[in-house]
N, C-alpha and C positions, 0 to 999 in steps of 0.2 A: 430582216430584210428592209424594214422601214428606214433604218439608218443608211443602208446602202442606197435605197431609192433617193433619200435626201442628198447624199453625196453625189450621186450621178446627176441629179437635177441641177445641182450647183455647178458641177463640171461642165455640163452641156450649156448652161446659161452663160458662163463666162468665156466659153470658147468662141473664137472669131471665125471658125469654120466647122463643118460637121465633125463631130468627135467620133473617131473610128474605134472599133473594138480593140485594135492593137494599141492605140493610144491609152484607152481606158485601162487595159491590162498592164501597161507600163506604169501608170499612176497608182494602180491598185494591184500590185503583184501577188498579194496574199489571198486575193478573192478568186474563186473558181469562175471560169468563163460561163459555165452553165448558170451559176447564180447571178452573174451580171446580166445575162440575156433574160432571165426570168424577171429581174427587177426592171429592166428596160421595157419589157412587154407590159408589166404591171403599170409602169408610169404612162405608157401610151394609152392604155385603157382608162387610167384615171383622168387624163386630160380630155380624152374623147367623151367620157361620161359627163364631165362638167360643162361641156358645150360652151367654152369661153372664147375669147378673142384669138387665142393661139393654141396650137397643139404640138405634140412631139412626133416627129417623123424620121424614118431612116431615109437619108438622101446622100448621094455622092459618096457612098461607102462609109457613112457615119450617121450620127444622130444629131438632130438640130430642131430647135423650136421654130415653127413656121406660123404665119398668119393663117387663121382659119378661113376656109373658102367663103363662109357666110358673112365675113366682115368686109369683103371686097368693095361693096357699094356704100359703106357706112363711113362716117367721119367720127374720129375720136374726140373732136373738139366740143 
């Protein structure tokens, strides 16, 4: 599952819009939807646990990296 998590992370990172399950399935036709969902849940948990500047969320029917709420009043400069 680690390789799948890495692949999903890259796909989401380069996508200019939320990446839907349908799109993921078209890109990875040989991977079971259940396995994809499990990997996405694990990625969300990983990003939440690290408490960094961004996290992974399901939005607008897909998955996208978002700024963490705790960084709203901070400058990255």
